[in-house]
C-alpha positions in Angstrom: 14.2 32.4 -8.8 17.0 33.5 -11.2 19.8 35.7 -9.9 18.9 39.3 -9.9 21.1 42.0 -11.5 22.0 45.0 -9.4 22.6 48.6 -10.4 24.4 50.9 -8.0 24.0 54.6 -8.8 25.4 57.6 -6.9 23.1 60.7 -6.8 24.2 63.8 -8.5 25.7 66.6 -6.5 23.1 68.4 -4.4 21.7 71.5 -6.1 22.5 73.7 -3.1 26.2 72.7 -3.6 26.1 73.1 -7.3 24.6 76.6 -7.1 27.1 77.9 -4.5 30.4 76.4 -5.5 32.5 76.2 -8.6 31.9 73.1 -10.7 35.4 71.8 -9.8 34.9 72.1 -6.1 31.4 70.7 -6.1 32.5 67.6 -8.1 35.7 67.1 -6.0 33.8 66.6 -2.8 31.5 63.8 -4.1 33.2 60.7 -5.2 30.8 57.9 -4.0 33.2 56.1 -1.6 30.4 54.2 0.2 28.9 52.8 -3.0 32.3 52.0 -4.4 33.1 49.8 -1.3 29.6 48.2 -1.5 30.1 47.5 -5.3 33.5 45.9 -4.6 32.1 43.7 -1.9 29.1 42.6 -4.1 31.3 41.9 -7.2 33.8 40.0 -5.0 30.8 37.9 -3.7 29.8 37.0 -7.3 26.7 39.2 -7.7 26.2 40.8 -11.2 26.6 44.5 -10.4 26.6 47.6 -12.6 27.5 51.1 -11.6 26.8 54.7 -12.5 28.1 58.0 -11.3 25.4 60.6 -11.9 27.9 63.4 -12.0 29.6 62.1 -15.2 26.9 61.1 -17.6 27.1 61.6 -21.4 23.3 61.8 -21.5 20.6 62.9 -19.1 20.1 60.7 -16.1 16.7 59.3 -17.2 18.1 58.2 -20.6 21.1 56.6 -18.9 19.0 54.8 -16.4 16.5 53.6 -19.0 19.3 52.3 -21.2 21.2 50.3 -18.5 18.1 49.0 -16.8 16.5 47.7 -20.0 19.7 46.5 -21.6 20.8 44.5 -18.6 17.4 43.5 -17.1 18.2 45.2 -13.8 16.1 43.9 -10.9 17.4 46.0 -8.0 18.6 49.6 -7.9 20.8 50.8 -5.0 21.6 54.4 -4.2 22.2 56.5 -1.1 24.0 59.4 0.5 23.6 62.0 3.2 20.6 64.1 4.2 21.7 66.8 1.8 21.2 64.4 -1.1 17.5 63.8 -0.4 16.2 65.5 -3.5 18.6 63.8 -5.8 17.9 60.4 -4.3 14.1 61.0 -4.7 14.7 62.1 -8.3 16.5 58.8 -9.0 13.8 56.7 -7.3 11.0 58.4 -9.2 12.8 57.8 -12.5 13.3 54.1 -11.7 9.7 53.7 -10.7 8.7 55.2 -14.1 11.0 52.8 -16.0 9.8 49.7 -14.2 7.7 49.8 -11.0 8.6 46.2 -10.2 12.3 47.0 -9.6 13.3 46.9 -5.9 14.9 50.1 -4.6 17.5 50.0 -1.8 18.9 53.1 -0.2 21.8 53.3 2.2 24.2 55.9 3.7 23.9 58.4 6.5 20.4 59.5 5.3 19.0 56.1 6.3 21.3 55.3 9.2 20.6 58.6 11.1 16.8 58.3 11.1 15.7 55.1 9.3 11.9 55.4 9.6 11.7 59.1 8.7 14.0 58.6 5.7 12.1 55.6 4.4 8.8 57.5 4.6 10.3 60.5 2.8 12.2 58.6 0.1 9.7 55.8 -0.6 12.4 53.2 -1.0 11.6 49.5 -0.5 14.6 48.7 1.7 17.0 50.8 3.7 20.5 49.7 4.8 21.5 50.9 8.3 25.2 51.4 9.0 28.0 49.9 6.9 26.8 48.4 3.7 29.3 45.8 2.5 28.3 42.8 4.5 24.6 43.8 4.7 24.2 44.2 0.9 25.9 40.9 0.2 23.6 39.1 2.6 20.6 41.0 1.4 21.4 40.2 -2.2 21.7 36.5 -1.4 18.3 36.6 0.4 16.7 38.4 -2.6 18.2 36.0 -5.1 17.1 33.0 -3.0 13.6 34.3 -2.2 14.4 34.2 1.5 12.9 36.4 4.2 14.9 39.6 4.2 14.0 40.3 7.8 16.6 37.8 8.8 19.3 40.1 7.4 20.8 42.3 10.2 21.0 46.0 9.6 18.0 46.8 7.4 14.6 48.5 7.5 11.9 47.3 5.1 8.2 47.4 4.4 6.0 44.4 5.5 2.2 44.5 5.1 2.3 48.3 4.8 4.4 48.8 8.0 8.1 49.5 8.5 10.0 46.8 10.2 13.6 46.9 11.4 15.8 43.9 11.6 18.4 43.3 14.4 21.4 45.6 14.6 24.5 44.7 12.6 27.8 44.9 14.5 30.4 47.3 13.0 32.9 45.6 10.7 35.8 44.8 13.1 38.6 44.1 10.5 38.5 46.4 7.5 41.4 44.5 6.0 38.9 41.8 5.1 37.1 44.3 2.8 38.1 44.5 -0.9 39.5 47.8 -2.2 37.0 50.3 -3.6 35.5 49.5 -7.0 36.7 52.4 -9.2 35.1 50.9 -12.4 31.9 52.5 -13.5 32.1 55.4 -11.1 33.9 57.6 -13.6 37.0 57.6 -11.5 39.3 58.7 -14.3 37.1 61.8 -15.0 37.1 62.6 -11.3 40.9 62.2 -11.1 41.2 64.7 -14.0 39.2 67.3 -12.1 41.2 66.6 -8.9 44.5 67.1 -10.7 45.2 63.4 -10.6 45.3 63.1 -6.8 43.6 59.9 -5.7 41.6 59.0 -2.6 42.3 56.4 0.2 40.1 55.8 3.3 42.3 54.2 6.0 39.8 54.5 9.0 36.2 54.5 9.9 34.3 56.5 12.5 36.2 58.9 14.7 37.9 58.9 18.1 36.2 62.1 19.2 32.7 62.6 20.6 31.5 65.9 19.1 27.9 66.5 20.0 27.0 67.9 16.6 28.3 64.9 14.6 26.6 61.7 13.5 28.9 58.7 12.8 27.3 56.8 9.9 29.9 54.1 10.0 29.5 53.3 13.7 30.8 54.7 17.0 33.9 52.5 17.2 37.0 54.1 15.6 38.9 51.5 13.5 
């Protein structure tokens, strides 16, 4: 099997946010940090990876997706986000299905990690990534490229014979210094910086040292 080509696309800002906040505020809050880390890890591992930030497209999202998928023969589309992003994620998935129903669709982020089975049934994705995505996506991409059984990859949920199966849990990434820096290319970082007044973004920790009952920690329970 030839190596697959991967497209990582961040969903557009949720309509509820767009309708209630100013354009600047609504865009400020949604730089796709998670996908930017995953993209960096995949590129660093040698996978052919393309990126799109849905909030900064020159054309409509369907035209943009059609162009990049057809031009680059994309075999796997990856997206994700939080529960509030559900409608935008479904919108992306439906467009991809119309373009090419054979493309595998992978979804990650808190929307999957918080309730994997419910999210997979609602979204209709092929594979879900539970927890941190850098190591999982690289191992999953290797399995897909090699035609290996994806169920051996820790930290995923997937369809098998019409049923959802969940692989073993993946440990939290212990040493974040081993991760490459975020991939700013392709995610319209310069446009985002302009809206932010040229203030950048750095993530120096994951999880949280506190135990608030209302909070879900999508990157694990151990504060690092």
